[in-house]
FILUM-872271 format. One record per residue: z, x, y of N, C-alpha, C, CB in turn; residue in three letters. Coordinates in steps of 0.1 Angstrom, whole numbers, plus 5000, padded with zeros to 4 digits. Each point is the difference from the previous one (the first is absolute). Glycine has a CB too. Layout:
N
ZXYZXYZXYZXYala
...
! end
This chain:
262
162167688428499549944985501249855003499450284977met
499649675021500349824998501149954991497749985003gly
502349924995501249924991499049984984501649825026gly
499650184965499450004989499549884994501250175000gln
497549794995498949914994500549954986498050145013val
501549994978500650034989500450084992499349895005leu
501350144985500550094996500949994982500050045030arg
498949994963500450054984500950054998498450054996leu
502849934996500750074999500250034980500949905028gln
498650204969499950054983499749874992501950215001asp
496649785004499249874995499250054989499849875022val
500650014964499249964991498949934998501450034999ala
497849984996499449884991499450004992500049945010val
500049994977499650014989499849864997501050224994arg
497749834996499349844993499550064993499349845014arg
500850054973499950074981499950124995498949854999asp
502350195010500850144990499150125013500049904962gly
499150075042499950115009500049995014499050054984ala
501350085020500950055018499050025006502050124998ala
497549715009499350045012500850045014498549844990leu
502850165013500850075008501050124996499549795009leu
500950314996501250034996500550085012499549974974arg
501650025028501050075008499349995016500950164977gly
499049725023499050035018501049965013497249894990ile
503050225016500550035016499550015006501050074999asp
499049825010498549975013500849925009497449984986trp
502650085028500649965014498649995008502650134999thr
497149735007498749975007500849965016498149884975val
501550185035501149975012498949935008501850225001his
498149715009499549905007498750095005502449835006glu
497750245004498650035005499150154993501049875023asp
499350124968499350084988499049934987502250135006glu
497049944997498649984993499850044984499150065025arg
501349924968499650064982499249984993501550004997trp
497950124997499249974993500050054988499149965017val
501249924970499850064985499049984995502049994995val
497850174998499050094993500450014989499350125016ile
499449874972500950054992498249904987504250045015gly
496450084974498649964985499549824997501550224984pro
498349725011499849874992501350004993497449994997asn
503849925001500749994990501750085006497450004980gly
502050075029501449995010500749955002499350055005ala
501249864998500649905001500249965013500850064982gly
498149935029499550015010500049855003498950234998lys
500449694994499949855003501749924998497050004991thr
503750074996501049944995501250035017499250034965thr
500850055039500450065016500449935006498750125003leu
499749835001499849885009500249905000498950085004leu
501249834982500449884999501650035000497749904988gln
503350185006501050005007500549975012499550094989val
499750075017500049925015499949915007499650104998ala
499849794999499349895002501049854995497550174996ala
503549954993501249864993499049944992501849935019thr
497550054976499049944989500250084987498349925018leu
502450184978501050074989501050035001498750084994leu
502149934998501050045001500550114994500149815005tyr
500650264997500350154992500749984987500450125022pro
499449954967501449984994501050044995499049935000ser
500950225014500550065005500250065013499849984982glu
501849995023499850095011500449915011498150144990gly
501849865026500349875009498950055012503049944994gln
496249915009498849985007500850025012498249854987val
501450195028500349855011498950035009503049955001glu
496849925006498749965006500149955012499249964981val
500950075029500049995015501849955003496749925003leu
503850154990501549975001500649934987499749985025gly
499749914971500549984988499850054984500049855017glu
501250154975499850074985499649874993501950205000val
496849874994499749924991500649944984498450125015ile
501649764982500849964990501549925010498950234980gly
501249785029501249985009499549895011501150274996gln
497949705007499449935007498849894996501050195012thr
498549714996498549944997499450055004500349844998asp
498850194991498250075004499549945006499450074984val
500749745018499249975004499850005015500149904979phe
500850105024500550045018499450135000502549885004asp
497350244991499850135006498750045001501950074993leu
497249844993498650054999499249975016500049944970arg
500549995028499449925017499950135010501449744998pro
498950355000500650085012499450144990502849855014arg
496550144978499250104996498849964999501550104991ile
497550005009498350005001499550034985499850115026gly
499549874970499550034987498849965001501849994987leu
496950135007498950015003499750104983500249965034ala
499049934953500250064990498849914990502950095007ser
496349994982499549904992500249924993499350095003ser
502049924998500549864989500349935011501150084975ala
499049905034500449895016498249934997502150195026leu
497249894971498250025003500149854991498850335000ala
501749734988498849954991500949854999498750264983glu
502549675029500649874994500049965017501750054971arg
496750015036499649915006498449904997501750175013ile
498549724991498749864993498750095012501949644995pro
497250354995498950075008499349905008499750184983gln
500949685020499649925009500450025008499649894992asp
501250165013500950035009499550055013501350034981glu
498749935031499650065014500550135004499949785005lys
499450305004501150125003500849955003499150175004val
500749725012501350005010500949944992499149985022ile
500949914967501149954993501150074991498449855001asp
500150234994501350144991500950045008498550134987leu
500949945029501250065009501049925004498650145009val
501449724997500649935001500849944992498750015011leu
501249964976500650004986501650085002497350014987thr
502750105012500850165003501349935007497850205005ala
502349715009500749945003500849944991498750015015ser
501049934979501149924990500250074986499249765009tyr
500150374987500350084989499449934989502150105009ala
496549834991499349924992497850064997502549775014ile
497650184978498850014997498849854999501550244989ile
497849775016499449845002500149905013500550034977gly
499049915029500749985013499749864997499750215019arg
501249684978500149915001500349875013500150144979tyr
501049825023500149925011501250025011498749844983ser
501350315018500950085007499649955015500350214981glu
500449835027499449945012500750185008500149614999glu
499150455009499850155006499949975016498450114977tyr
502549915030499449995014499150145007502249835002asp
497850125011499050095007500050165001500049805013ser
501350224982500550175003499850054984502449975024asn
497849914974499250064979498950035000500849844986asp
498750065020498250004997499450115007499749754999val
501550305014499550175008500150084997500249985012thr
501050004979500350164993499350024988502350015007arg
496949914985499749984987498850075005501149794988ala
498250175022498750055006499950115004499749835005val
501750225002499850115007500150124989500849885023glu
499550104970500550104987499050004993502149964998leu
496549974999499149984990499550125011499649724984ile
500050215028498950115011500650114993499649895027asp
502250214975500450105000499250034992501849995009met
498249984976499550074990498249974999502849994988met
496749975023498750034997499649884991500350255004gly
500449674997498949864991499949885013501250014968ala
498449995039499949885009499249924996500650115016ala
498549954981498749964996500349864989498850285004his
502049814985500349904989501049905002499350174987leu
501149775026500749914996500549874994499850145010ile
498549774993499949874994499250064984499649815027arg
500450314968499350024988501550014988497550155015arg
501649784976501349974984499850184995499449664986arg
502150335008500050114993499950024991500650025008phe
498549914982499349994989498450155004501249634996gly
498450315021498750075002500450125005498549825005thr
502550284993500350085008499750124991501649865015leu
497850274992499950104997501350084995498049975014ser
502250144979501450084996500650015011499450154983glu
500549925033500150065009500249945007499350134996gly
500249745007500749875005501149954996498349965003glu
501550014979501149894998501650165006498349754970arg
501350335028501150135004501249965016497550214988lys
500949795014500349965019500749895003498050065004arg
501449834989501249815001501050074997498749754988val
501250294999501649984995501450105005498449924977gln
501050195031500950085014500449935008498850165000ile
499949745006500449915011500849874990497750075020ala
502149894967501149914999501250065000498649874989arg
501550255005501550084998501050015016498750174978ala
500049865030500850015017500349895006498850185007leu
500949684984500049925010501449915001497550014997met
503450034995501749915000500650095010500649914973pro
499050255033500250055010501450084989498849825025asp
500950244966500750084991500750135000498649894993pro
503050125004500650135006499250084988502949935012glu
496750064975499450094998499249964989501650145011leu
497149994989498549924996499350154990499549815029leu
500750054961499550124985498749984998502049994986leu
496850105013499049994994499650114987499449885025leu
499950044966500550054986498150044996503149794992asp
496550365013498849984996498849945012501449974976glu
499450035038498749955005498550004998501650015010pro
498250174991498950065001499249964984501250205021ala
499649794964499250024992498949874998501950174991ala
497049915007499149924994498550025010502149814988gly
498350205026499150045012499250114996501549945017leu
497150004992499250124998500250095016498049864980asp
501950295016499950115016500449875014497350224988leu
501749725011500149955016501149925001497750005005gly
502749884987501149944999500950024999499149934997gly
501250194996501450075001500250105012500149974974arg
498650115030501050035014499649895012500150294996glu
499649605002500149935011501649955004497549934993asp
503450024992500649964996501250125006498449844981leu
501550265011500550135005500650025015498450074983val
500349885020500050025022500749885000497550115013arg
502649784982501149895008501250014997498749845000arg
501350254981501849985001500250145012500949914967leu
498850195035500650095009500249945014499050184988ser
500449755016500049935009501549914998497350035003his
502949924987501249914998501350095001498749854984leu
501050255008501350064998500150095014500050014971ala
499350025035500250085013500649865012497550234993gln
502549675005500149865004501850005003497749884983asp
503150115028501550064996500249855000500950275012arg
498749644986500349824999499849974986498949915024arg
500450224970499749944981501749984995497350194991ser
502649744999500950054993500450124992499649815004pro
501050214991500150134987499249984991502050045001thr
496850094994499049984995500350084983498649975027leu
501249994962500350034989497849964993503949915001val
495650224996498750024995500050044984499350085025leu
499849874966500350054990498150085000502649794987val
497750295007498550074996499750074990499950035019thr
498950054972500250114993499050095006500949894979his
498950105032498850055006500550065018498149794983his
502350305018500650085004498950005014501350134976val
497649855025498649995006500449845005498050194983glu
502749715015500149855002501350065015499349824967glu
501650225032501350055010499749985016500750204981val
499749705024499250015011500950075011498849794993pro
500650305019500750115009500749885005498550235007thr
503049794998500849925002501149974993498549965009gly
501550044976501050034991500750085001499149954990phe
502250045011501150055000500850104986499849795017thr
500450144973500950064988499149954986502749975014his
497750094980499349974983501150084991497150005005gly
502449904986501149974986498550064990502349735007leu
498050344984499350084985500549944992499750205004leu
499249744984500949954989499249964986501749915020leu
499150194972498850024989501149964985498050255015arg
501149664978501149974990501449935000499050174996his
500849775020501549915002500650065009500549924979gly
499550205020501150085007499350085010501650024981ser
499550065032499550045015499250134994502149905020val
497350104985499550154999500550035014497850004983val
502150025029500649995013499649915012500350214991ala
500649795017500449905010500350055013500749874982gln
498750085027500550035019499050075007502450034996gly
497650035017499249985006498650044997501849995013pro
496449914989499650024992499250135008500449774986leu
499450375021499850105004500850114985499949905030asp
501350044970500850064983499850004991501149965003his
498349884995500249964984498550034997502149794999val
496650225011499250004993499250195005500149664996met
500350364990499450154999499150004991501850115005thr
497849994986499050004989501050024983497950125020ala
503249974984500949964988500649844998500550255004asp
499949725006500549845002499049934990501050005028asn
497650054974499349884999499050024977499549975043leu
501350184964498949994983501550024991497050175005ser
503949784999501449954990499449894997502250095010arg
497949845005500049864993499049954995501349965013thr
497350114987498549954994499750104984498749955031phe
502650154969499550044985498950085001500749814991gly
498950235023498550104994500450085021497149764975val
501950355019500550115018499049895005500550355000pro
500049715010498949925014500550105016500249684987leu
498850335015500050035013500349905009498650164995thr
501849905021500149885006499550055019502249894977leu
497150005027499750045014500149895009498650174993asp
501949835018499749995008499650025013500749974985arg
498649895020498949975010500750025014498649834984ser
500550245027500349985013501149885006497550114999ala
501649764997500349905001501549954995497650004999glu
502450054993501649954989499649954986501449895022gly
497950114978499349944981500050094989498249885009arg
502350084983500550114988498649954991503450005000trp
495950194994499949984989499750064990499849885009tyr
500450074976500450104988498950044990502349885000ala
497850174993498650064995501450124985497250025035arg
501849904952500650084989499650105000500349874988ala
499250275006500150115002500050064987500849965021tyr
! end
C-alpha cells in the first residue's frame, strides 16, 4: 500500500438545506485506482469536487496530497490534481486548438495567450494526445470535435501537468458504444501503468468500469453504501441497495462487469 493521497473524515456538504453528502469517511492511497458508482443525484460529482479542492465541505476534514483543506493555499495544490469533467469542458473556447488546450494545462489556464512553452512541453503534449488516440486531432479546434474526441482530449489535458491525483467525472457519458469501448480500453491501460497517477473515476454504469481498477465506493443519497476492494464491493446485493432496484451482476472472463434488473 502506497502513501495516502486523499482522506475525508466525516465529510458533509449541504446546499440550500439539502444534504448532498453526509458522513463520508474515505481514504485513497497512491497505488489504488478507485471507481465511484451511484445513481444520478447520489453525490458523486459533489464528492469529486471536494477531492479536487473546488468545493469546501460543510462539515468534516479533507486532506489532499498531504495538505489539509482550509489550512493550505489550494491554488498551489490544484496543479497537482488532474480533473476532466463536463463542467470544465463548458469553459473551453470553441476555437481553441487541441494542442494549445493540452499545453495550457501546464499553467492551469484555459485559452492560449502569450505563454512560452519549451520543446519538452510540446513533446509531452503530443505524446499524451497520441496516447489517448487523438494524434490526428492536434490542429483541430475543440468546437469541431465529437463528444468522444472531446473526452479523450480532456483526459490528455488533465495528464499534462503530471498530476499525482487524476479525477475523471463520467468520462464515458454521452459516448456511443464504439466510443465508450475505445475509452474504457485506454483507461484500462492507464490504470495498469505503474507510472500513472492515483485514479478516481466516477460513473453510474458498471459496464464503464475499466479493468485494472482496484477499489470501489458505492453512493446513494449522499451516503456510502459500501467501499473497499472492488472484488468485495461489487456484489448484486450492494448494487441493488445503491440503485434501489433488484439487480443481477455478471463479470466477463476479461474482468468487465455487467448489471441487469430483474
